[in-house]
PyMOL CGO cylinders between C-alpha atoms (Angstrom):
from pymol import cmd
from pymol.cgo import CYLINDER

trace = [
    CYLINDER, -151.67, 173.50, -122.50, -152.07, 170.67, -119.52, 0.3, 1, 1, 1, 1, 1, 1,
    CYLINDER, -152.07, 170.67, -119.52, -151.40, 171.86, -116.09, 0.3, 1, 1, 1, 1, 1, 1,
    CYLINDER, -151.40, 171.86, -116.09, -150.72, 174.89, -114.15, 0.3, 1, 1, 1, 1, 1, 1,
    CYLINDER, -150.72, 174.89, -114.15, -147.70, 175.30, -111.75, 0.3, 1, 1, 1, 1, 1, 1,
    CYLINDER, -147.70, 175.30, -111.75, -149.32, 177.77, -109.32, 0.3, 1, 1, 1, 1, 1, 1,
    CYLINDER, -149.32, 177.77, -109.32, -147.04, 180.31, -106.44, 0.3, 1, 1, 1, 1, 1, 1,
    CYLINDER, -147.04, 180.31, -106.44, -148.63, 180.94, -103.49, 0.3, 1, 1, 1, 1, 1, 1,
    CYLINDER, -148.63, 180.94, -103.49, -148.42, 181.66, -99.70, 0.3, 1, 1, 1, 1, 1, 1,
    CYLINDER, -148.42, 181.66, -99.70, -148.32, 178.38, -97.11, 0.3, 1, 1, 1, 1, 1, 1,
    CYLINDER, -148.32, 178.38, -97.11, -149.78, 181.02, -95.09, 0.3, 1, 1, 1, 1, 1, 1,
    CYLINDER, -149.78, 181.02, -95.09, -153.82, 181.93, -95.95, 0.3, 1, 1, 1, 1, 1, 1,
    CYLINDER, -153.82, 181.93, -95.95, -152.93, 185.69, -95.79, 0.3, 1, 1, 1, 1, 1, 1,
    CYLINDER, -152.93, 185.69, -95.79, -154.92, 188.50, -93.92, 0.3, 1, 1, 1, 1, 1, 1,
    CYLINDER, -154.92, 188.50, -93.92, -156.99, 189.73, -96.30, 0.3, 1, 1, 1, 1, 1, 1,
    CYLINDER, -156.99, 189.73, -96.30, -159.71, 187.07, -97.17, 0.3, 1, 1, 1, 1, 1, 1,
    CYLINDER, -159.71, 187.07, -97.17, -160.03, 187.70, -101.01, 0.3, 1, 1, 1, 1, 1, 1,
    CYLINDER, -160.03, 187.70, -101.01, -156.63, 186.02, -100.92, 0.3, 1, 1, 1, 1, 1, 1,
    CYLINDER, -156.63, 186.02, -100.92, -158.37, 182.61, -99.89, 0.3, 1, 1, 1, 1, 1, 1,
    CYLINDER, -158.37, 182.61, -99.89, -161.08, 183.24, -102.41, 0.3, 1, 1, 1, 1, 1, 1,
    CYLINDER, -161.08, 183.24, -102.41, -158.71, 183.86, -105.10, 0.3, 1, 1, 1, 1, 1, 1,
    CYLINDER, -158.71, 183.86, -105.10, -157.13, 180.69, -104.24, 0.3, 1, 1, 1, 1, 1, 1,
    CYLINDER, -157.13, 180.69, -104.24, -160.20, 178.83, -104.64, 0.3, 1, 1, 1, 1, 1, 1,
    CYLINDER, -160.20, 178.83, -104.64, -161.22, 180.66, -107.69, 0.3, 1, 1, 1, 1, 1, 1,
    CYLINDER, -161.22, 180.66, -107.69, -158.55, 180.07, -109.43, 0.3, 1, 1, 1, 1, 1, 1,
    CYLINDER, -158.55, 180.07, -109.43, -158.71, 176.15, -107.86, 0.3, 1, 1, 1, 1, 1, 1,
    CYLINDER, -158.71, 176.15, -107.86, -162.32, 175.97, -109.53, 0.3, 1, 1, 1, 1, 1, 1,
    CYLINDER, -162.32, 175.97, -109.53, -161.46, 177.40, -112.75, 0.3, 1, 1, 1, 1, 1, 1,
    CYLINDER, -161.46, 177.40, -112.75, -158.53, 175.17, -113.27, 0.3, 1, 1, 1, 1, 1, 1,
    CYLINDER, -158.53, 175.17, -113.27, -160.54, 172.14, -113.62, 0.3, 1, 1, 1, 1, 1, 1,
    CYLINDER, -160.54, 172.14, -113.62, -163.34, 173.39, -115.48, 0.3, 1, 1, 1, 1, 1, 1,
    CYLINDER, -163.34, 173.39, -115.48, -160.73, 174.59, -118.04, 0.3, 1, 1, 1, 1, 1, 1,
    CYLINDER, -160.73, 174.59, -118.04, -159.26, 170.42, -117.48, 0.3, 1, 1, 1, 1, 1, 1,
    CYLINDER, -159.26, 170.42, -117.48, -156.07, 172.19, -116.42, 0.3, 1, 1, 1, 1, 1, 1,
    CYLINDER, -156.07, 172.19, -116.42, -154.32, 170.01, -113.82, 0.3, 1, 1, 1, 1, 1, 1,
    CYLINDER, -154.32, 170.01, -113.82, -152.16, 172.11, -111.00, 0.3, 1, 1, 1, 1, 1, 1,
    CYLINDER, -152.16, 172.11, -111.00, -148.51, 171.95, -110.56, 0.3, 1, 1, 1, 1, 1, 1,
    CYLINDER, -148.51, 171.95, -110.56, -147.82, 173.33, -106.76, 0.3, 1, 1, 1, 1, 1, 1,
    CYLINDER, -147.82, 173.33, -106.76, -145.67, 173.25, -103.63, 0.3, 1, 1, 1, 1, 1, 1,
    CYLINDER, -145.67, 173.25, -103.63, -148.13, 170.08, -102.23, 0.3, 1, 1, 1, 1, 1, 1,
    CYLINDER, -148.13, 170.08, -102.23, -148.64, 171.77, -98.75, 0.3, 1, 1, 1, 1, 1, 1,
    CYLINDER, -148.64, 171.77, -98.75, -151.91, 171.31, -97.95, 0.3, 1, 1, 1, 1, 1, 1,
    CYLINDER, -151.91, 171.31, -97.95, -151.67, 174.24, -95.45, 0.3, 1, 1, 1, 1, 1, 1,
    CYLINDER, -151.67, 174.24, -95.45, -152.84, 178.33, -96.57, 0.3, 1, 1, 1, 1, 1, 1,
    CYLINDER, -152.84, 178.33, -96.57, -153.30, 179.52, -99.75, 0.3, 1, 1, 1, 1, 1, 1,
    CYLINDER, -153.30, 179.52, -99.75, -151.14, 176.38, -100.53, 0.3, 1, 1, 1, 1, 1, 1,
    CYLINDER, -151.14, 176.38, -100.53, -154.02, 174.00, -99.22, 0.3, 1, 1, 1, 1, 1, 1,
    CYLINDER, -154.02, 174.00, -99.22, -157.51, 176.42, -100.49, 0.3, 1, 1, 1, 1, 1, 1,
    CYLINDER, -157.51, 176.42, -100.49, -155.91, 175.96, -104.48, 0.3, 1, 1, 1, 1, 1, 1,
    CYLINDER, -155.91, 175.96, -104.48, -155.27, 172.06, -103.99, 0.3, 1, 1, 1, 1, 1, 1,
    CYLINDER, -155.27, 172.06, -103.99, -158.16, 171.45, -102.77, 0.3, 1, 1, 1, 1, 1, 1,
    CYLINDER, -158.16, 171.45, -102.77, -160.39, 173.69, -104.80, 0.3, 1, 1, 1, 1, 1, 1,
    CYLINDER, -160.39, 173.69, -104.80, -159.26, 171.65, -107.85, 0.3, 1, 1, 1, 1, 1, 1,
    CYLINDER, -159.26, 171.65, -107.85, -159.92, 168.97, -106.00, 0.3, 1, 1, 1, 1, 1, 1,
    CYLINDER, -159.92, 168.97, -106.00, -163.77, 169.01, -105.26, 0.3, 1, 1, 1, 1, 1, 1,
    CYLINDER, -163.77, 169.01, -105.26, -164.16, 170.22, -109.04, 0.3, 1, 1, 1, 1, 1, 1,
    CYLINDER, -164.16, 170.22, -109.04, -162.85, 167.06, -109.97, 0.3, 1, 1, 1, 1, 1, 1,
    CYLINDER, -162.85, 167.06, -109.97, -159.14, 168.08, -111.26, 0.3, 1, 1, 1, 1, 1, 1,
    CYLINDER, -159.14, 168.08, -111.26, -155.95, 166.58, -110.91, 0.3, 1, 1, 1, 1, 1, 1,
    CYLINDER, -155.95, 166.58, -110.91, -153.12, 167.75, -108.67, 0.3, 1, 1, 1, 1, 1, 1,
    CYLINDER, -153.12, 167.75, -108.67, -149.69, 167.26, -108.32, 0.3, 1, 1, 1, 1, 1, 1,
    CYLINDER, -149.69, 167.26, -108.32, -147.70, 168.09, -105.17, 0.3, 1, 1, 1, 1, 1, 1,
    CYLINDER, -147.70, 168.09, -105.17, -144.24, 168.81, -105.30, 0.3, 1, 1, 1, 1, 1, 1,
    CYLINDER, -144.24, 168.81, -105.30, -142.38, 168.94, -101.74, 0.3, 1, 1, 1, 1, 1, 1,
    CYLINDER, -142.38, 168.94, -101.74, -138.82, 168.49, -100.50, 0.3, 1, 1, 1, 1, 1, 1,
    CYLINDER, -138.82, 168.49, -100.50, -138.47, 166.21, -98.13, 0.3, 1, 1, 1, 1, 1, 1,
    CYLINDER, -138.47, 166.21, -98.13, -137.26, 168.84, -94.99, 0.3, 1, 1, 1, 1, 1, 1,
    CYLINDER, -137.26, 168.84, -94.99, -140.76, 170.11, -95.53, 0.3, 1, 1, 1, 1, 1, 1,
    CYLINDER, -140.76, 170.11, -95.53, -142.91, 167.19, -95.87, 0.3, 1, 1, 1, 1, 1, 1,
    CYLINDER, -142.91, 167.19, -95.87, -144.06, 167.84, -92.04, 0.3, 1, 1, 1, 1, 1, 1,
    CYLINDER, -144.06, 167.84, -92.04, -143.10, 171.56, -92.08, 0.3, 1, 1, 1, 1, 1, 1,
    CYLINDER, -143.10, 171.56, -92.08, -145.77, 172.60, -94.67, 0.3, 1, 1, 1, 1, 1, 1,
    CYLINDER, -145.77, 172.60, -94.67, -147.54, 169.48, -93.61, 0.3, 1, 1, 1, 1, 1, 1,
    CYLINDER, -147.54, 169.48, -93.61, -147.59, 167.44, -96.69, 0.3, 1, 1, 1, 1, 1, 1,
    CYLINDER, -147.59, 167.44, -96.69, -151.53, 167.28, -99.05, 0.3, 1, 1, 1, 1, 1, 1,
    CYLINDER, -151.53, 167.28, -99.05, -151.78, 163.37, -98.86, 0.3, 1, 1, 1, 1, 1, 1,
    CYLINDER, -151.78, 163.37, -98.86, -154.86, 164.42, -100.82, 0.3, 1, 1, 1, 1, 1, 1,
    CYLINDER, -154.86, 164.42, -100.82, -153.07, 165.36, -103.80, 0.3, 1, 1, 1, 1, 1, 1,
    CYLINDER, -153.07, 165.36, -103.80, -153.26, 162.99, -107.04, 0.3, 1, 1, 1, 1, 1, 1,
    CYLINDER, -153.26, 162.99, -107.04, -149.70, 162.57, -106.71, 0.3, 1, 1, 1, 1, 1, 1,
    CYLINDER, -149.70, 162.57, -106.71, -147.31, 163.83, -104.12, 0.3, 1, 1, 1, 1, 1, 1,
    CYLINDER, -147.31, 163.83, -104.12, -143.47, 164.37, -105.47, 0.3, 1, 1, 1, 1, 1, 1,
    CYLINDER, -143.47, 164.37, -105.47, -141.05, 164.24, -102.58, 0.3, 1, 1, 1, 1, 1, 1,
    CYLINDER, -141.05, 164.24, -102.58, -137.73, 165.16, -103.52, 0.3, 1, 1, 1, 1, 1, 1,
    CYLINDER, -137.73, 165.16, -103.52, -134.43, 165.54, -101.76, 0.3, 1, 1, 1, 1, 1, 1,
    CYLINDER, -134.43, 165.54, -101.76, -134.36, 169.88, -102.27, 0.3, 1, 1, 1, 1, 1, 1,
    CYLINDER, -134.36, 169.88, -102.27, -135.55, 172.67, -102.88, 0.3, 1, 1, 1, 1, 1, 1,
    CYLINDER, -135.55, 172.67, -102.88, -133.81, 172.83, -106.05, 0.3, 1, 1, 1, 1, 1, 1,
    CYLINDER, -133.81, 172.83, -106.05, -135.20, 169.67, -106.88, 0.3, 1, 1, 1, 1, 1, 1,
    CYLINDER, -135.20, 169.67, -106.88, -138.43, 170.74, -106.28, 0.3, 1, 1, 1, 1, 1, 1,
    CYLINDER, -138.43, 170.74, -106.28, -137.94, 173.78, -108.58, 0.3, 1, 1, 1, 1, 1, 1,
    CYLINDER, -137.94, 173.78, -108.58, -136.72, 172.12, -111.42, 0.3, 1, 1, 1, 1, 1, 1,
    CYLINDER, -136.72, 172.12, -111.42, -139.33, 168.98, -111.29, 0.3, 1, 1, 1, 1, 1, 1,
    CYLINDER, -139.33, 168.98, -111.29, -142.00, 171.84, -111.09, 0.3, 1, 1, 1, 1, 1, 1,
    CYLINDER, -142.00, 171.84, -111.09, -140.45, 173.59, -114.37, 0.3, 1, 1, 1, 1, 1, 1,
    CYLINDER, -140.45, 173.59, -114.37, -140.75, 170.23, -116.15, 0.3, 1, 1, 1, 1, 1, 1,
    CYLINDER, -140.75, 170.23, -116.15, -144.81, 169.33, -114.97, 0.3, 1, 1, 1, 1, 1, 1,
    CYLINDER, -144.81, 169.33, -114.97, -146.19, 172.95, -116.00, 0.3, 1, 1, 1, 1, 1, 1,
    CYLINDER, -146.19, 172.95, -116.00, -147.11, 174.88, -118.79, 0.3, 1, 1, 1, 1, 1, 1,
    CYLINDER, -147.11, 174.88, -118.79, -147.27, 177.70, -117.37, 0.3, 1, 1, 1, 1, 1, 1,
    CYLINDER, -147.27, 177.70, -117.37, -147.19, 180.35, -114.09, 0.3, 1, 1, 1, 1, 1, 1,
    CYLINDER, -147.19, 180.35, -114.09, -148.95, 181.71, -111.93, 0.3, 1, 1, 1, 1, 1, 1,
    CYLINDER, -148.95, 181.71, -111.93, -147.88, 183.79, -108.40, 0.3, 1, 1, 1, 1, 1, 1,
    CYLINDER, -147.88, 183.79, -108.40, -150.74, 184.20, -106.14, 0.3, 1, 1, 1, 1, 1, 1,
    CYLINDER, -150.74, 184.20, -106.14, -149.80, 186.11, -102.73, 0.3, 1, 1, 1, 1, 1, 1,
    CYLINDER, -149.80, 186.11, -102.73, -147.67, 185.06, -100.89, 0.3, 1, 1, 1, 1, 1, 1,
    CYLINDER, -147.67, 185.06, -100.89, -144.07, 185.56, -99.40, 0.3, 1, 1, 1, 1, 1, 1,
    CYLINDER, -144.07, 185.56, -99.40, -140.89, 185.62, -99.86, 0.3, 1, 1, 1, 1, 1, 1,
    CYLINDER, -140.89, 185.62, -99.86, -141.05, 181.86, -101.53, 0.3, 1, 1, 1, 1, 1, 1,
    CYLINDER, -141.05, 181.86, -101.53, -143.76, 182.81, -104.15, 0.3, 1, 1, 1, 1, 1, 1,
    CYLINDER, -143.76, 182.81, -104.15, -141.00, 185.41, -104.89, 0.3, 1, 1, 1, 1, 1, 1,
    CYLINDER, -141.00, 185.41, -104.89, -138.50, 183.64, -105.45, 0.3, 1, 1, 1, 1, 1, 1,
    CYLINDER, -138.50, 183.64, -105.45, -140.25, 181.20, -107.69, 0.3, 1, 1, 1, 1, 1, 1,
    CYLINDER, -140.25, 181.20, -107.69, -141.82, 182.96, -109.66, 0.3, 1, 1, 1, 1, 1, 1,
    CYLINDER, -141.82, 182.96, -109.66, -139.12, 185.22, -110.28, 0.3, 1, 1, 1, 1, 1, 1,
    CYLINDER, -139.12, 185.22, -110.28, -136.43, 182.31, -111.00, 0.3, 1, 1, 1, 1, 1, 1,
    CYLINDER, -136.43, 182.31, -111.00, -139.04, 181.40, -113.83, 0.3, 1, 1, 1, 1, 1, 1,
    CYLINDER, -139.04, 181.40, -113.83, -139.07, 184.88, -115.00, 0.3, 1, 1, 1, 1, 1, 1,
    CYLINDER, -139.07, 184.88, -115.00, -135.46, 184.76, -115.38, 0.3, 1, 1, 1, 1, 1, 1,
    CYLINDER, -135.46, 184.76, -115.38, -135.26, 181.40, -116.71, 0.3, 1, 1, 1, 1, 1, 1,
    CYLINDER, -135.26, 181.40, -116.71, -137.19, 182.54, -119.46, 0.3, 1, 1, 1, 1, 1, 1,
    CYLINDER, -137.19, 182.54, -119.46, -134.85, 185.81, -119.55, 0.3, 1, 1, 1, 1, 1, 1,
    CYLINDER, -134.85, 185.81, -119.55, -131.77, 183.94, -120.22, 0.3, 1, 1, 1, 1, 1, 1,
    CYLINDER, -131.77, 183.94, -120.22, -134.07, 181.81, -122.63, 0.3, 1, 1, 1, 1, 1, 1,
    CYLINDER, -134.07, 181.81, -122.63, -134.10, 178.68, -120.92, 0.3, 1, 1, 1, 1, 1, 1,
    CYLINDER, -134.10, 178.68, -120.92, -137.62, 178.58, -120.91, 0.3, 1, 1, 1, 1, 1, 1,
    CYLINDER, -137.62, 178.58, -120.91, -140.73, 180.16, -122.88, 0.3, 1, 1, 1, 1, 1, 1,
    CYLINDER, -140.73, 180.16, -122.88, -143.43, 179.59, -120.39, 0.3, 1, 1, 1, 1, 1, 1,
    CYLINDER, -143.43, 179.59, -120.39, -146.22, 182.38, -120.10, 0.3, 1, 1, 1, 1, 1, 1,
    CYLINDER, -146.22, 182.38, -120.10, -146.19, 183.61, -116.21, 0.3, 1, 1, 1, 1, 1, 1,
    CYLINDER, -146.19, 183.61, -116.21, -148.82, 185.58, -114.55, 0.3, 1, 1, 1, 1, 1, 1,
    CYLINDER, -148.82, 185.58, -114.55, -149.17, 187.39, -111.46, 0.3, 1, 1, 1, 1, 1, 1,
    CYLINDER, -149.17, 187.39, -111.46, -152.85, 187.50, -109.98, 0.3, 1, 1, 1, 1, 1, 1,
    CYLINDER, -152.85, 187.50, -109.98, -153.05, 190.85, -108.47, 0.3, 1, 1, 1, 1, 1, 1,
    CYLINDER, -153.05, 190.85, -108.47, -155.76, 190.06, -105.65, 0.3, 1, 1, 1, 1, 1, 1,
    CYLINDER, -155.76, 190.06, -105.65, -156.76, 193.12, -103.70, 0.3, 1, 1, 1, 1, 1, 1,
    CYLINDER, -156.76, 193.12, -103.70, -153.80, 195.06, -105.51, 0.3, 1, 1, 1, 1, 1, 1,
    CYLINDER, -153.80, 195.06, -105.51, -151.04, 193.14, -103.68, 0.3, 1, 1, 1, 1, 1, 1,
    CYLINDER, -151.04, 193.14, -103.68, -149.02, 192.90, -106.61, 0.3, 1, 1, 1, 1, 1, 1,
    CYLINDER, -149.02, 192.90, -106.61, -149.12, 197.29, -107.73, 0.3, 1, 1, 1, 1, 1, 1,
    CYLINDER, -149.12, 197.29, -107.73, -146.24, 197.39, -105.33, 0.3, 1, 1, 1, 1, 1, 1,
    CYLINDER, -146.24, 197.39, -105.33, -144.12, 194.73, -107.17, 0.3, 1, 1, 1, 1, 1, 1,
    CYLINDER, -144.12, 194.73, -107.17, -145.28, 196.08, -110.51, 0.3, 1, 1, 1, 1, 1, 1,
    CYLINDER, -145.28, 196.08, -110.51, -144.16, 199.77, -109.91, 0.3, 1, 1, 1, 1, 1, 1,
    CYLINDER, -144.16, 199.77, -109.91, -140.70, 197.98, -108.58, 0.3, 1, 1, 1, 1, 1, 1,
    CYLINDER, -140.70, 197.98, -108.58, -140.53, 196.32, -112.29, 0.3, 1, 1, 1, 1, 1, 1,
    CYLINDER, -140.53, 196.32, -112.29, -141.44, 199.66, -113.90, 0.3, 1, 1, 1, 1, 1, 1,
    CYLINDER, -141.44, 199.66, -113.90, -138.20, 200.90, -112.46, 0.3, 1, 1, 1, 1, 1, 1,
    CYLINDER, -138.20, 200.90, -112.46, -136.11, 198.09, -113.26, 0.3, 1, 1, 1, 1, 1, 1,
    CYLINDER, -136.11, 198.09, -113.26, -137.15, 199.19, -116.43, 0.3, 1, 1, 1, 1, 1, 1,
    CYLINDER, -137.15, 199.19, -116.43, -136.81, 202.40, -116.36, 0.3, 1, 1, 1, 1, 1, 1,
    CYLINDER, -136.81, 202.40, -116.36, -133.11, 202.20, -114.87, 0.3, 1, 1, 1, 1, 1, 1,
    CYLINDER, -133.11, 202.20, -114.87, -132.03, 199.85, -117.69, 0.3, 1, 1, 1, 1, 1, 1,
    CYLINDER, -132.03, 199.85, -117.69, -132.09, 197.07, -115.87, 0.3, 1, 1, 1, 1, 1, 1,
    CYLINDER, -132.09, 197.07, -115.87, -134.66, 195.41, -117.66, 0.3, 1, 1, 1, 1, 1, 1,
    CYLINDER, -134.66, 195.41, -117.66, -136.00, 195.43, -121.49, 0.3, 1, 1, 1, 1, 1, 1,
    CYLINDER, -136.00, 195.43, -121.49, -139.34, 196.92, -121.64, 0.3, 1, 1, 1, 1, 1, 1,
    CYLINDER, -139.34, 196.92, -121.64, -140.25, 193.80, -123.98, 0.3, 1, 1, 1, 1, 1, 1,
    CYLINDER, -140.25, 193.80, -123.98, -139.34, 191.53, -121.08, 0.3, 1, 1, 1, 1, 1, 1,
    CYLINDER, -139.34, 191.53, -121.08, -141.37, 193.63, -118.39, 0.3, 1, 1, 1, 1, 1, 1,
    CYLINDER, -141.37, 193.63, -118.39, -144.42, 193.17, -121.13, 0.3, 1, 1, 1, 1, 1, 1,
    CYLINDER, -144.42, 193.17, -121.13, -144.03, 189.64, -121.66, 0.3, 1, 1, 1, 1, 1, 1,
    CYLINDER, -144.03, 189.64, -121.66, -145.76, 188.79, -118.59, 0.3, 1, 1, 1, 1, 1, 1,
    CYLINDER, -145.76, 188.79, -118.59, -149.58, 189.33, -117.27, 0.3, 1, 1, 1, 1, 1, 1,
    CYLINDER, -149.58, 189.33, -117.27, -150.66, 191.11, -114.27, 0.3, 1, 1, 1, 1, 1, 1,
    CYLINDER, -150.66, 191.11, -114.27, -154.30, 191.67, -113.55, 0.3, 1, 1, 1, 1, 1, 1,
    CYLINDER, -154.30, 191.67, -113.55, -157.44, 190.69, -111.31, 0.3, 1, 1, 1, 1, 1, 1,
    CYLINDER, -157.44, 190.69, -111.31, -159.58, 188.70, -113.71, 0.3, 1, 1, 1, 1, 1, 1,
    CYLINDER, -159.58, 188.70, -113.71, -158.78, 185.09, -113.40, 0.3, 1, 1, 1, 1, 1, 1,
    CYLINDER, -158.78, 185.09, -113.40, -160.51, 184.18, -116.86, 0.3, 1, 1, 1, 1, 1, 1,
    CYLINDER, -160.51, 184.18, -116.86, -158.72, 186.34, -118.46, 0.3, 1, 1, 1, 1, 1, 1,
    CYLINDER, -158.72, 186.34, -118.46, -155.44, 185.57, -117.24, 0.3, 1, 1, 1, 1, 1, 1,
    CYLINDER, -155.44, 185.57, -117.24, -155.95, 181.66, -118.31, 0.3, 1, 1, 1, 1, 1, 1,
    CYLINDER, -155.95, 181.66, -118.31, -157.01, 183.44, -121.81, 0.3, 1, 1, 1, 1, 1, 1,
    CYLINDER, -157.01, 183.44, -121.81, -154.00, 185.31, -122.00, 0.3, 1, 1, 1, 1, 1, 1,
    CYLINDER, -154.00, 185.31, -122.00, -151.44, 182.05, -120.95, 0.3, 1, 1, 1, 1, 1, 1,
    CYLINDER, -151.44, 182.05, -120.95, -153.23, 179.95, -123.38, 0.3, 1, 1, 1, 1, 1, 1,
    CYLINDER, -153.23, 179.95, -123.38, -152.91, 182.44, -126.60, 0.3, 1, 1, 1, 1, 1, 1,
    CYLINDER, -152.91, 182.44, -126.60, -149.04, 183.30, -124.95, 0.3, 1, 1, 1, 1, 1, 1,
    CYLINDER, -149.04, 183.30, -124.95, -145.99, 183.89, -127.38, 0.3, 1, 1, 1, 1, 1, 1,
    CYLINDER, -145.99, 183.89, -127.38, -143.12, 185.04, -125.86, 0.3, 1, 1, 1, 1, 1, 1,
    CYLINDER, -143.12, 185.04, -125.86, -141.55, 187.97, -126.74, 0.3, 1, 1, 1, 1, 1, 1,
    CYLINDER, -141.55, 187.97, -126.74, -138.22, 187.66, -128.60, 0.3, 1, 1, 1, 1, 1, 1,
    CYLINDER, -138.22, 187.66, -128.60, -135.79, 189.97, -126.90, 0.3, 1, 1, 1, 1, 1, 1,
    CYLINDER, -135.79, 189.97, -126.90, -131.96, 189.48, -125.59, 0.3, 1, 1, 1, 1, 1, 1,
    CYLINDER, -131.96, 189.48, -125.59, -130.82, 190.23, -122.02, 0.3, 1, 1, 1, 1, 1, 1,
    CYLINDER, -130.82, 190.23, -122.02, -128.29, 192.87, -122.67, 0.3, 1, 1, 1, 1, 1, 1,
    CYLINDER, -128.29, 192.87, -122.67, -129.83, 196.42, -123.50, 0.3, 1, 1, 1, 1, 1, 1,
    CYLINDER, -129.83, 196.42, -123.50, -126.40, 197.47, -125.17, 0.3, 1, 1, 1, 1, 1, 1,
    CYLINDER, -126.40, 197.47, -125.17, -127.35, 194.20, -127.09, 0.3, 1, 1, 1, 1, 1, 1,
    CYLINDER, -127.35, 194.20, -127.09, -123.99, 192.68, -126.42, 0.3, 1, 1, 1, 1, 1, 1,
    CYLINDER, -123.99, 192.68, -126.42, -122.13, 191.58, -123.31, 0.3, 1, 1, 1, 1, 1, 1,
    CYLINDER, -122.13, 191.58, -123.31, -119.58, 193.73, -122.15, 0.3, 1, 1, 1, 1, 1, 1,
    CYLINDER, -119.58, 193.73, -122.15, -116.24, 192.25, -121.28, 0.3, 1, 1, 1, 1, 1, 1,
    CYLINDER, -116.24, 192.25, -121.28, -114.91, 191.79, -117.94, 0.3, 1, 1, 1, 1, 1, 1,
    CYLINDER, -114.91, 191.79, -117.94, -112.02, 194.38, -116.70, 0.3, 1, 1, 1, 1, 1, 1,
    CYLINDER, -112.02, 194.38, -116.70, -108.78, 193.10, -116.15, 0.3, 1, 1, 1, 1, 1, 1,
]
cmd.load_cgo(trace, "trace")
């Protein structure tokens, strides 16, 4: 494992523990010799985690679409800053560069990016670890929703188990380094049903 992609808010959030956790993740990535791949901004939790990696001597690769360079205030101090044409290219490039994915607290974009990685893994497109850092219980309602997806037979129990959710950064990184994907088909009935004519 050489690099971790971190998805997180372009705002810092209301609880100061979110910023503290972002800074801790950045420091620990650098101390573990893991590069940061992220959305390329210098604001909110995005900027905090990137600055923490850089301050600890680590490497930061930012990937940002042209239309967000000014909106998200591109981080000009990143080790590498890649400007791409659109969000689709951004997500693909971040996937190509990273060996695992972490979601810190964030909004719609954070969830959308992480759930795309989970979906790709469910479909066999990717096989990399996905982890939610549950700072101050932020992801507990989401965990309950995922449990309901399992209970309502939209998600395999194995796929629900095949991600990490917790609040310990060191435990998260250890899990990611040891990760082996669980084999599981997407279809709960064992085969894809044909469409009715």
